[in-house]
N, C-alpha and C positions, 0 to 999 in steps of 0.2 A: 503493500499500499505506500502511495505516493501523498505527501500534502504539499499545496500551492497556498499562497497567500498572494492576490491580486487587488490593485486599486484603480479606482477611476472617480473621475468628478460628474456631478449633476450640474445643469446651468443653475445659477443661484437664484432661483425666483420659486417662491413657496408654492405658487400653483401648479408649477410644472414638477415639482417635487411631489405634492400629493398625488398627483396623475402618476407619476412614475412608479411611486410606492403602489397604488390600487392595480397597475399593471401587474405586478410582482407577487400580489395576493392572488392573481389570478393568471398564473402563467398556462399558456397554450398547451394542452396535452402533446402536441407535436413537439414543442422546444423541449419539454420534459423529456420525451422519448429519446429526442436525439442528444440530449446531454447524458444518458443512461447510455445509450449505444455507443457513446464515445469512450467509455470506461470510467466516466465519473461515478462514485458510488455515493458521494455524500457533497452536497455543494449548500452552502448559507452565503446570504448576503447581508451585511450590516450597514446602517446609514448614520452618520453623525452630521447634520447640517446638509452640505452637497456632496459630502465626502463619502464613496463607497468603500468598502472592504470585502471582497469575495473569499472565503476558505472553500477549499476543493480537496477531497481526498479521493485518489483514483487507484485503479488499477496499476499493475506494475509495467505492464505494456501501453497505458498512456502516455500519448505525444500530443503536444500542441498543434505539430504539423499533422497529424493524422486528423485531428479534431476540424484543424482550419479547411483541408480538404474535404471533409465531409460536410462540413458548413458551406462550403461554397458551392456544391452539388444540391444541397436542398432547399427549393424555392421558398418553402416557409420559413426556415430559419434565416434567408435573407430577408424577407418581408419583416421578422420579428426586428432583425438587426437593423434595418431601414426605420421602423417605428421607434426604436428606443434610442437612436442616435439624435432624434429630436430632443431628447432632454438630457443627452449626455454630453459630455467636452474633454476633450483632453486633458490628462494631469499635467501639471508642469512638470518639465523634463522629460516627456515621454517623446518618441520617435513621432516624425512625421505619418499620419496614417494610422499609430499606434492607439487603441482603445483601453482595454483592461492591461496593467501594468504588472508585471511579476514583482513580488517585493522582496527584498533580500533578508533572511533571518539574521538578526543581531542579537539575540539571547533567547534561551531556553532552559526552563527548571523543569526538572523532574523529581517528583517526591515519592519515594518508595518505601513501602512498610518492610519491616524487618523481614517477613517470608520473601517478599518478592527479591530483596538484596541478595539472600541467600541462595535463593535458585539460580542467580546467573553466574 
């Protein structure tokens, strides 16, 4: 299992953010299927103001390249992405045309109980 954290910004407009939140409370079934089919086993999106943070847990064979190719060939995904782009904007520091930006992990803490510690 692999874990990725990505970031993206929304346009800083309360009404657009409200509508974007509503879309994500009712994600199209075809979009959910495409996410699962790509090897993503868990996805969550968090928002603070207009900043989004996405957590993805994937199968070991997941790649962003395979997902991008499948998305490009899926008309419903392309429709969804065009619709979502009305609300989204590139995060500062992203490359031209880049939407979700992969974040670097800079800290991690794992707490183990005594049984787990002795089992490793």
